[in-house]
C-alpha positions in Angstrom: 10.0 -15.0 -16.5 9.7 -11.3 -17.2 10.3 -11.8 -21.5 7.1 -14.3 -21.4 4.9 -12.2 -19.4 5.4 -9.4 -21.1 4.8 -10.9 -24.4 1.4 -12.8 -23.0 0.1 -9.5 -21.5 0.8 -7.4 -24.9 -0.2 -9.8 -27.4 -3.2 -12.5 -26.0 -3.3 -16.0 -27.5 -6.2 -17.7 -28.4 -6.4 -19.9 -25.7 -4.2 -19.9 -22.4 -2.3 -23.6 -22.1 -1.5 -25.4 -18.9 2.0 -24.2 -19.2 0.7 -20.5 -19.2 -1.1 -21.0 -15.7 2.3 -23.0 -14.7 4.1 -19.7 -15.3 1.8 -17.3 -13.5 2.0 -20.0 -10.7 5.7 -19.1 -10.4 5.2 -15.7 -10.7 2.8 -16.0 -7.8 5.1 -17.8 -5.9 7.9 -15.3 -6.2 5.8 -12.6 -5.2 4.7 -14.7 -2.1 8.6 -14.9 -1.3 9.3 -11.4 -2.1 11.6 -12.6 -5.0 10.2 -10.0 -6.8 7.8 -6.8 -6.6 6.3 -4.2 -8.1 8.5 -1.3 -6.9 11.5 -1.3 -5.2 14.3 1.0 -4.0 16.0 2.9 -6.3 18.6 5.8 -5.5 18.4 7.3 -9.0 15.1 7.9 -9.0 13.8 11.1 -7.7 11.6 9.2 -5.2 14.0 6.8 -4.2 11.7 4.2 -6.3 11.5 2.6 -9.0 8.2 1.0 -10.5 8.2 -2.9 -12.1 5.9 -2.5 -14.8 6.0 -6.4 -15.9 5.6 -7.6 -12.5 2.4 -5.5 -13.1 1.8 -7.0 -16.2 2.1 -10.3 -14.2 -0.3 -9.3 -11.7 -3.1 -8.1 -14.5 -2.3 -11.3 -16.5 -3.2 -13.2 -13.3 -6.9 -11.9 -13.4 -7.2 -12.2 -17.1 -6.4 -16.0 -17.0 -8.3 -16.8 -14.3 -11.9 -18.1 -13.9 -14.8 -17.5 -11.3 -14.8 -20.1 -8.8 -16.7 -20.8 -5.8 -14.3 -20.2 -3.1 -16.9 -20.0 -0.1 -16.3 -22.3 3.2 -20.0 -22.4 2.9 -21.8 -21.5 0.3 -25.1 -21.0 1.6 -24.2 -19.2 4.8 -21.3 -16.8 3.5 -20.5 -17.2 -0.7 -17.3 -16.0 -1.8 -16.4 -16.0 -5.9 -13.3 -15.1 -7.0 -10.9 -15.1 -9.8 -9.3 -19.2 -9.8 -6.1 -17.4 -10.0 -6.1 -15.1 -6.8 -7.5 -17.4 -3.8 -6.7 -16.5 -0.3 -2.8 -16.1 1.2 -2.0 -19.6 2.6 0.1 -19.5 5.8 1.7 -21.6 8.3 3.1 -21.0 12.0 6.5 -21.2 10.7 6.0 -17.6 8.7 5.5 -15.9 11.8 2.5 -14.2 11.1 -0.1 -13.3 13.2 -3.4 -13.1 11.6 -5.9 -12.9 14.4 -9.4 -14.6 14.4 -12.2 -12.2 13.2 -12.6 -11.6 9.1 -9.0 -10.7 7.6 -8.2 -12.0 4.4 -4.8 -11.7 2.6 -5.0 -12.5 -1.1 -2.4 -14.3 -3.1 0.3 -13.0 -4.7 1.7 -10.7 -2.0 4.9 -10.9 0.4 4.1 -10.5 4.1 7.0 -10.5 6.3 7.9 -12.1 9.5 6.4 -10.6 12.8 3.8 -8.9 10.7 0.3 -8.7 13.0 -3.2 -8.6 11.3 -5.7 -7.3 13.4 -9.2 -7.9 12.6 -11.0 -7.4 10.0 -8.4 -6.1 7.7 -7.6 -6.6 3.9 -4.3 -6.9 1.9 -4.5 -7.0 -2.0 -2.6 -8.8 -4.4 0.9 -7.2 -5.4 1.3 -6.0 -2.1 4.7 -6.1 0.2 4.5 -5.6 3.7 7.8 -5.7 5.5 8.8 -7.3 8.7 7.2 -6.4 12.2 4.5 -4.2 10.8 1.1 -3.6 12.2 -2.2 -3.3 10.1 -4.7 -2.7 12.2 -8.8 -3.0 12.4 -10.1 -2.2 9.0 -7.2 -1.1 7.2 -6.4 -1.6 3.7 -3.3 -2.5 2.3 -4.2 -1.8 -1.7 -2.9 -3.7 -4.6 0.9 -3.2 -5.5 1.4 -1.0 -2.2 4.6 -1.0 -0.8 4.8 -0.9 3.1 8.1 -1.1 4.9 9.3 -2.4 7.8 7.9 -1.6 11.5 4.9 0.6 10.2 1.9 0.9 12.2 -1.0 1.2 10.1 -3.6 2.2 12.2 -7.3 1.3 12.5 -9.4 2.1 9.4 -6.6 3.9 7.4 -6.4 3.5 3.6 -3.4 2.7 1.7 -3.9 2.6 -1.6 -2.4 0.5 -4.3 -2.1 1.9 -8.0 -2.3 -1.3 -10.4 -3.0 0.4 -13.4 -1.6 2.1 -15.5 1.3 -0.3 -15.1 4.1 2.3 -15.6 2.7 4.5 -12.6 4.6 4.1 -9.2 2.0 2.3 -6.2 1.6 4.3 -3.0 5.5 3.5 -0.7 5.0 3.7 2.9 8.8 3.3 3.5 10.4 1.9 7.1 9.2 3.4 10.8 6.0 5.1 9.9 3.3 5.4 12.0 -0.2 5.8 10.3 -2.7 7.3 12.7 -6.3 6.5 12.5 -8.3 7.2 9.5 -5.8 8.5 7.7 -5.7 7.5 3.4 -2.7 7.6 1.5 -3.4 7.4 -2.0 -2.1 8.0 -6.1 1.7 6.7 -5.9 2.5 9.1 -2.7 5.6 8.4 -1.1 5.9 8.6 2.7 9.6 8.7 3.5 11.2 6.5 6.5 10.1 7.7 10.3 7.2 10.3 9.0 3.9 10.4 11.1 0.8 11.0 9.8 -1.9 12.3 12.6 -5.2 10.8 12.6 -6.9 11.7 9.5 -4.7 13.0 7.6 -5.4 12.6 3.8 -2.2 12.5 0.9 -2.9 12.5 -2.9 -1.5 14.0 -5.9 -3.9 17.0 -5.5 -3.0 18.4 -2.2 0.0 19.9 -1.7 1.4 19.4 1.9 2.5 22.8 3.8 5.8 22.6 5.7 5.9 25.0 8.7 9.3 23.8 9.8 11.0 24.6 6.6 8.9 26.8 5.1 8.1 24.8 1.7 5.4 23.5 -0.2 5.7 19.9 -1.5 3.5 18.8 -4.7 3.2 16.3 -6.9 4.0 16.8 -10.5 4.0 15.1 -13.8 7.1 13.9 -13.3 7.1 12.6 -9.5 4.6 11.8 -6.9 4.0 13.6 -3.9 6.8 12.9 -1.2 6.6 13.3 2.5 10.1 14.1 4.0 11.8 11.6 6.0 10.8 11.9 9.8 7.8 14.6 8.9 5.0 14.9 11.2 2.2 15.8 9.9 -1.7 16.7 11.0 -4.7 17.5 9.0 -5.2 21.2 8.6 -6.7 23.8 6.3 -5.9 27.1 4.4 -8.3 30.0 3.8 -9.8 30.7 0.6 -8.6 34.0 -0.3 -10.8 35.1 -3.5 -14.5 35.3 -4.5 -17.5 33.8 -2.9 -15.2 31.5 -0.4 -13.3 34.4 1.3 -16.5 36.2 1.8 -18.0 33.2 3.3 -15.1 32.3 5.4 -14.6 29.1 3.7 -11.4 27.2 4.6 -10.1 23.9 2.9 -8.6 20.8 3.8 -4.7 20.7 3.6 -2.0 18.2 5.4 0.5 20.3 7.2 4.1 19.4 8.7 4.3 20.8 12.4 7.2 19.5 13.1 10.1 16.8 12.2 10.1 13.4 14.7 12.4 13.5 17.7 13.3 11.8 21.0 9.8 13.1 22.5 7.6 12.0 19.4 9.4 8.8 19.6 8.0 8.1 22.9 4.6 8.8 22.2 4.3 6.3 19.4 6.4 3.4 20.8 4.3 0.6 19.9 4.3 -2.1 22.7 6.7 -4.9 22.4 4.0 -7.0 24.1 1.7 -6.5 21.0 4.0 -8.4 19.3 
């Protein structure tokens, strides 16, 4: 499958044949089952993760070969038009996924684990991987190819960016048991290690360093690796003063995420999710 997909991606044929569509259907089925994924754990990498560029090529290939079709339940009241290759993901009660009524959407071609709860309205894009027991709250987004671990809580209005292109770029990674507070944003291939906690309004990307008040370190993305948030870190939205030029004279501070502590039993008790919700 990998070899054929890479050849199709790199050498566009004049016409896509029924065999090509059948290949993509098998590819998408493997994505839905979690048998293949856009990125996977790899202890040999500094980030602990390896991107699977050929899987991203397969996802992009689906957009290339698909045609725009009417997916509306009622085209007069609420039209939906999208690529024929990416309808909404189909579920049954046996999948053990809760999709609470109210306008949520999960695109085909992503893995959704057992016990995942989707509160309306939220959206999960193609290529994403969401582990068992995770909560995706109202108005939250899980972007294309984002990898979200087990027992993660993505709070209301938070955005987990994806990174589909370029194909060699690592997507956003949220490891197991992470709590993402409300109105947070994690973008540009950031890796949030297990059991970390992002306080309300925390934004993480390649451009903004993270200041660790506990260990006295500053974490930045480099050309070789993304921003990596340490395991168990508790971050809040902070600021640092501009120390030169007009910014200093005007008393201006700029945003920065700050690690104020590392997760302990007291932190765990405060953020524990109610089992009754699951």
